[in-house]
C-alpha positions as CSV (number, residue, x, y, z in Angstrom):
1,X,24.4,-18.7,-30.5
2,X,27.8,-16.1,-30.6
3,X,30.2,-16.7,-33.3
4,X,33.3,-17.5,-30.7
5,X,30.7,-20.2,-29.4
6,X,29.9,-21.6,-33.2
7,X,33.9,-21.7,-33.5
8,X,34.5,-23.3,-30.4
9,X,31.8,-26.2,-31.1
10,X,33.2,-26.2,-33.9
11,X,36.7,-26.7,-32.9
12,X,36.1,-29.0,-30.6
13,X,33.9,-31.4,-33.2
14,X,37.4,-31.1,-35.9
15,X,38.9,-32.3,-32.7
16,X,37.3,-35.1,-31.4
17,X,37.5,-36.3,-35.3
18,X,40.8,-36.3,-35.1
19,X,41.5,-38.0,-31.5
20,X,39.2,-40.9,-32.7
21,X,41.2,-41.4,-36.0
22,X,44.6,-41.4,-34.4
23,X,43.3,-43.9,-31.8
24,X,41.7,-46.4,-34.7
25,X,45.2,-46.1,-36.4
26,X,46.8,-46.6,-33.6
27,X,45.0,-49.6,-32.1
28,X,45.0,-50.9,-35.7
29,X,48.9,-50.3,-36.1
30,X,49.3,-51.9,-32.3
31,X,47.8,-55.0,-33.7
32,X,49.5,-55.5,-36.8
33,X,52.8,-54.9,-35.1
34,X,52.1,-57.2,-32.1
35,X,50.6,-59.9,-34.6
36,X,53.2,-60.0,-36.9
37,X,55.7,-60.0,-34.1
38,X,54.5,-63.3,-33.3
39,X,55.0,-64.4,-36.8
40,X,51.0,-64.5,-37.9
41,X,50.1,-65.2,-41.2
42,X,49.9,-61.7,-43.7
43,X,46.3,-62.0,-43.4
44,X,45.8,-62.5,-40.2
45,X,47.2,-59.8,-39.0
46,X,45.7,-57.2,-41.4
47,X,42.6,-58.6,-40.3
48,X,43.0,-58.6,-36.8
49,X,44.4,-54.9,-36.9
50,X,41.0,-54.1,-38.7
51,X,39.2,-55.9,-36.3
52,X,40.4,-54.1,-33.3
53,X,40.8,-50.8,-34.9
54,X,37.5,-50.9,-35.6
55,X,36.0,-52.3,-32.2
56,X,38.1,-49.1,-31.5
57,X,36.2,-46.9,-32.8
58,X,33.0,-48.3,-31.7
59,X,33.9,-47.7,-28.0
60,X,34.9,-44.7,-28.4
61,X,31.9,-43.5,-30.9
62,X,29.5,-44.8,-28.0
63,X,31.6,-43.3,-25.3
64,X,30.9,-40.1,-27.5
65,X,27.5,-40.8,-28.1
66,X,26.9,-41.5,-24.5
67,X,28.5,-37.9,-23.2
68,X,26.6,-36.0,-25.7
69,X,22.8,-38.0,-25.0
70,X,23.9,-37.3,-20.9
71,X,24.3,-33.9,-22.0
72,X,21.5,-33.7,-24.1
73,X,19.5,-35.4,-20.7
74,X,20.6,-32.6,-18.5
75,X,20.0,-29.8,-21.2
76,X,16.2,-31.7,-21.0
77,X,16.2,-31.9,-17.5
78,X,16.6,-27.9,-17.0
79,X,14.9,-27.3,-19.7
80,X,11.5,-29.1,-17.6
81,X,12.7,-27.4,-14.3
82,X,12.0,-23.8,-15.7
83,X,8.9,-24.4,-17.7
84,X,7.8,-25.9,-14.7
85,X,9.0,-23.3,-12.9
86,X,7.2,-20.5,-15.4
87,X,3.9,-21.8,-15.7
88,X,4.0,-22.2,-12.0
89,X,5.2,-18.6,-11.2
90,X,1.9,-18.1,-14.1
91,X,-0.4,-20.4,-11.8
92,X,0.0,-18.6,-9.3
93,X,0.3,-14.8,-10.4
94,X,-3.3,-15.7,-12.0
95,X,-4.4,-17.5,-8.5
96,X,-3.7,-14.5,-6.8
97,X,-5.2,-12.0,-9.2
98,X,-8.1,-14.0,-9.6
99,X,-8.4,-14.6,-5.4
100,X,-7.8,-10.1,-5.5
101,X,-10.9,-9.7,-7.6
102,X,-12.8,-12.1,-5.5
103,X,-12.2,-9.7,-2.8
104,X,-12.7,-6.8,-4.7
105,X,-15.8,-8.3,-5.5
106,X,-16.7,-9.0,-1.9
107,X,-15.8,-5.8,-1.1
108,X,-18.1,-3.3,1.0
109,X,-17.0,-0.8,-1.5
110,X,-18.0,0.0,-5.0
111,X,-16.2,-2.6,-7.7
112,X,-16.6,-0.1,-10.0
113,X,-14.4,2.9,-8.0
114,X,-11.9,0.1,-6.7
115,X,-11.3,-1.3,-10.1
116,X,-11.0,2.3,-11.6
117,X,-8.0,3.2,-9.2
118,X,-5.9,0.3,-9.9
119,X,-6.3,0.9,-13.8
120,X,-5.6,4.8,-13.3
121,X,-2.5,3.2,-11.4
122,X,-1.5,1.6,-14.2
123,X,-1.0,4.2,-16.4
124,X,1.7,5.6,-13.9
125,X,5.2,3.6,-15.4
126,X,8.6,4.2,-14.5
127,X,9.2,6.0,-17.9
128,X,7.1,8.9,-16.0
129,X,8.7,12.4,-14.4
130,X,10.7,10.7,-11.4
131,X,9.2,13.1,-9.4
132,X,5.6,12.1,-10.4
133,X,7.0,8.2,-10.2
134,X,7.9,9.0,-7.0
135,X,5.1,10.9,-5.3
136,X,2.4,8.4,-6.4
137,X,4.3,5.8,-5.3
138,X,4.0,7.4,-2.0
139,X,0.7,8.6,-1.8
140,X,-0.5,4.9,-3.1
141,X,1.3,3.7,0.1
142,X,0.0,6.2,2.2
143,X,-3.5,5.4,1.2
144,X,-3.0,1.8,1.4
145,X,-1.6,2.3,5.3
146,X,-5.0,4.4,5.8
147,X,-7.1,1.7,4.3
148,X,-5.9,-0.8,6.4
149,X,-5.8,1.3,9.6
150,X,-9.0,2.1,9.0
151,X,-10.4,-1.7,8.4
152,X,-8.6,-2.5,11.2
153,X,-10.7,0.1,13.8
154,X,-7.8,1.6,14.9
155,X,-6.3,5.1,15.2
156,X,-4.9,7.0,12.1
157,X,-3.1,10.0,12.7
158,X,-1.9,13.0,10.5
159,X,0.9,15.6,11.6
160,X,-0.5,19.1,11.6
161,X,-3.9,20.6,9.9
162,X,-6.1,18.4,7.8
163,X,-8.6,19.3,5.6
164,X,-9.4,16.5,3.2
165,X,-10.6,14.4,6.4
166,X,-12.6,17.1,8.1
167,X,-14.1,18.4,4.4
168,X,-14.7,14.3,3.3
169,X,-16.3,13.2,6.8
170,X,-18.7,16.4,7.7
171,X,-20.3,15.6,3.6
172,X,-20.6,11.8,4.3
173,X,-21.8,11.6,7.8
174,X,-25.4,10.3,7.6
175,X,-26.7,10.8,10.7
176,X,-24.8,13.5,13.1
177,X,-21.8,15.8,13.5
178,X,-21.4,17.2,17.2
179,X,-18.4,19.6,17.3
180,X,-16.7,21.0,20.7
181,X,-14.8,23.9,19.5
182,X,-11.8,25.2,22.2
183,X,-10.7,28.7,20.9
184,X,-7.0,27.6,20.9
185,X,-7.8,25.5,18.0
186,X,-11.0,27.1,16.0
187,X,-10.0,31.2,17.2
188,X,-9.1,32.0,13.2
189,X,-11.4,28.7,12.0
190,X,-14.2,30.3,10.8
191,X,-12.5,33.0,8.6
192,X,-10.3,30.7,6.8
193,X,-10.9,28.6,3.4
194,X,-11.4,25.5,5.2
195,X,-13.5,26.9,7.8
196,X,-16.0,28.4,5.3
197,X,-16.1,25.2,3.4
198,X,-16.3,23.6,6.5
199,X,-19.8,25.4,7.3
200,X,-21.0,25.0,4.2
201,X,-20.9,21.2,4.5
202,X,-22.4,21.5,8.1
203,X,-24.8,24.0,7.0
204,X,-26.0,21.6,4.0
205,X,-25.6,18.2,6.1
206,X,-28.3,20.2,8.7
207,X,-30.4,21.3,5.9
208,X,-30.7,17.7,4.9
209,X,-32.2,16.6,7.8
210,X,-28.6,15.4,9.8
211,X,-28.3,17.1,13.3
212,X,-25.5,19.3,13.6
213,X,-24.5,20.5,17.1
214,X,-21.8,22.5,18.2
215,X,-20.5,24.0,21.7
216,X,-18.2,26.4,21.9
217,X,-15.7,26.5,25.3
218,X,-15.2,29.7,26.8
219,X,-12.0,30.1,28.4
220,X,-13.6,33.4,30.6
221,X,-16.5,34.7,30.5
222,X,-16.0,37.5,29.1
223,X,-15.4,35.5,26.2
224,X,-19.2,35.7,25.9
225,X,-18.8,39.2,24.8
226,X,-16.8,38.9,22.3
227,X,-17.9,40.5,18.7
228,X,-17.0,37.2,17.0
229,X,-17.6,34.4,19.0
230,X,-21.0,35.8,19.1
231,X,-21.6,36.3,15.1
232,X,-20.1,32.7,14.9
233,X,-22.7,31.9,17.3
234,X,-25.6,33.7,15.3
235,X,-24.2,32.8,11.2
236,X,-24.0,28.9,12.8
237,X,-27.5,29.1,14.4
238,X,-29.0,30.0,11.3
239,X,-27.6,27.9,9.5
240,X,-29.7,25.5,11.7
241,X,-26.8,24.2,13.6
242,X,-27.6,24.1,17.1
243,X,-24.5,25.6,18.7
244,X,-24.6,26.3,22.9
245,X,-21.9,28.3,25.1
246,X,-20.3,26.5,27.9
247,X,-18.0,28.0,30.7
248,X,-15.0,26.4,31.5
249,X,-15.9,27.1,35.1
250,X,-19.0,25.1,34.7
251,X,-17.3,21.7,33.6
252,X,-17.6,19.1,36.5
253,X,-13.9,18.4,37.9
254,X,-13.8,15.0,36.8
255,X,-14.1,15.9,32.8
256,X,-11.8,19.3,33.0
257,X,-8.9,17.1,32.1
258,X,-11.1,15.9,29.4
259,X,-11.6,18.6,27.1
260,X,-10.7,19.3,24.1
261,X,-11.2,19.9,20.5
262,X,-13.3,17.1,19.4
263,X,-15.9,16.1,16.2
264,X,-18.3,13.1,16.7
265,X,-19.4,11.8,12.7
266,X,-22.3,9.1,13.4
267,X,-21.4,8.4,17.1
268,X,-18.7,5.9,15.1
269,X,-16.1,8.0,14.0
270,X,-14.1,10.6,16.3
271,X,-11.6,13.6,14.8
272,X,-9.3,15.3,17.3
273,X,-7.0,17.9,17.0
274,X,-4.3,18.9,19.2
275,X,-2.8,22.4,19.5
276,X,0.8,23.4,19.3
277,X,-0.3,25.6,22.5
278,X,-3.1,27.2,24.5
279,X,-2.7,30.2,23.6
280,X,-5.1,31.3,21.2
281,X,-3.0,33.9,18.9
282,X,-0.3,31.7,19.1
283,X,-1.7,27.8,18.3
284,X,-1.8,25.7,15.4
285,X,-2.5,22.2,14.9
286,X,0.2,19.6,15.9
287,X,-1.7,16.9,14.8
288,X,-5.0,15.2,13.6
289,X,-6.4,11.7,14.5
290,X,-9.1,9.6,13.6
291,X,-10.0,7.2,15.7
292,X,-12.6,4.1,15.2
293,X,-11.4,2.1,18.6
294,X,-15.1,1.7,20.0
295,X,-14.2,2.2,23.7
296,X,-12.7,5.4,22.7
297,X,-15.5,6.5,20.8
298,X,-17.6,5.7,23.4
299,X,-16.1,7.5,25.6
300,X,-16.0,10.9,23.3
301,X,-19.6,10.4,22.5
302,X,-20.5,10.0,26.2
303,X,-18.1,13.3,27.3
304,X,-20.2,15.6,24.4
305,X,-23.6,14.6,25.6
306,X,-22.2,15.7,29.4
307,X,-20.8,18.7,28.1
308,X,-23.7,19.5,26.2
309,X,-26.4,18.7,29.3
310,X,-24.0,21.7,31.3
311,X,-23.8,24.6,27.9
312,X,-25.9,26.9,27.6
313,X,-27.8,29.5,25.0
314,X,-25.6,32.7,24.4
315,X,-26.9,35.5,26.4
316,X,-28.8,38.5,25.0
317,X,-26.5,41.3,24.2
318,X,-28.3,43.7,26.4
319,X,-28.2,41.5,30.0
320,X,-24.5,41.4,29.5
321,X,-23.6,45.4,29.8
């Protein structure tokens, strides 16, 4: 209680005592005057004055007591309501935390990894540098949306050229990696840092017994004579990657519009990239998509099989002169 509140309460109490005293004296005085005016004996006047004053005092006391009791009951009701709300919120949070932990335990993901993520995220507080706090918040939201879209089996889009999905999926593929490489997307991939890491991940996958296949799409027959293409072809064959060439003109007419840069992982997930232009010298990756829709993945898998069937091996160099 503050000093001002204490002073106010003291003042109100003093004022109430004075009012009660004045009411008692007034009641007794009026009674004395009335009885004295009726020519009653002096003793009777005094007795009635004291009696009426006492009754007035008692009534005033009961009224004040009732008001104070009502105030106490109101405070008690408010306190009980606040307590019930506090206890209810606490149990609700406990129940929600218990349910969440149950979901973590039932998840197919490793429990220790999920709990480690939660524990590490709590170490970032609003007291951290604003840029760190906001960046972590954005990454957690991004990861949350990413997991939601994956769980729902839809399509996840990354605007620009991705590297984490590409390398992560290649390293974690369990049975196969099937790729269609367009010159407009992969024209300078194999000499880049990400391209080297991508090839190394594929080399390791092939070495471990997983099937790795690639179709190089030739926009024109002359592309077969490109030294860079031939070098990439031979290098990847040495890495146990099955490589074939596909002449654009050899693609069946119904499939012409479907040819695109595509990677299939385990025939379950499709990784698609869209170039900004068809000019290999100017093209960049406009967006990257992860597709988990079952019907769409099956179409991609069927497309790869049909293109693989019409693709061919690289002809010996001497036959191209």
